[in-house]
Structure formats: C-alpha cells, structure tokens
Residue, then its C-alpha position, 0 to 999 in steps of 0.5 A: x793731631x787732635x788733643x784733649x785741649x781741642x775737645x769741649x764740654x757743655x750742656x745742650x740748650x737747644x738746636x735751632x734753624x734761622x728761618x731766613x738763611x736756613x743756617x742751623x745752630x746749637x746753643x751749648x752752655x760750654x764749661x769754659x766759655x759759657x753760653x755759646x752758639x755753634x753753627x752745625x749741619x742741621x739734618x745730619x746733626x739731628x740724625x746723629x743726635x737721634x741715633x745716640x739719644x733717640x726720640x730726636x726725630x719723631x714722625x719726620x720732625x725734629x724734637x729738640x726736647x730730646x737733646x735739651x740738657x744733654x751733657x756732651x764732649x764735642x769737637x769743632x772743625x777748623x772753621x768752628x762748625x760742630x763736627x762730632x760729639x760723645x755723650x758724657x755718660x758714654x765716656x770712660x772715667x779715664x776720658x773724663x779725668x783726662x779732659x778735666x786734667x787738660x783744663x787744669x793745664x790749659x790757658x783761657x780759650x778764645x770764643x769762638x757729624x759724623x761718628x760720635x766716639x772721636x775720643x777713642x779713635 
C-alpha cells in the first residue's frame, strides 16, 4: 500500500536520453535528496508531460524547455524508475499539507507513466 512517505517532491531540471544506450533520464532537484537522476520511459514520459503541461512535444520533437522548472509530486516503481506524477499546482491544499507533514515525521531517506493523479486514487 502506498503512503505519502512513498511520494517525492521536486523540480524538473531536464529530461535527456543517453545516445549510446538510448536510456532516458529525468534530472530532478528533489526536496529531500537534492539533484537526482531518475531512469524513465522516454516517449511515454514525454507524452504524459505533454498531456499535462502542453508544449512538450512540438512537431513530433521533444521540447525540454516546457518541463524545466515544473514542480511535481512523483512516484517511483519498486526498481526506482519514474512511474507517475502530479504537478504541484494541481494538488489540493490537503494533499500538500499531508506531504509536508509526512516529511516532518520521516527519517532521512536513502538515495536512490501512467496517469498523473496517483495521490487521489
């Protein structure tokens, strides 16, 4: 069962693809861990961001400027891969307060795409 302690909050710095392996990554400035590189599913993640933020896919090409600086709550799968997100500006005041309260109670965390309303469902 997922709890607020499983949810992360951070600011998207950029999304990139490693040219040799083709692996995609999100660089997020996490409020708990600082700068964090997270493996993601490139095209599905870009499409999810485009659906929520718009302007991420323009003329069939990825536009990273459309997500840079966006603050999100996000969830990782059991392997540490980016799974889902909720833009902070779409979270309710109660969800934000619950997240902040969970951080006050939490111990330090180790370092470590589908629908984005995982907090409500």
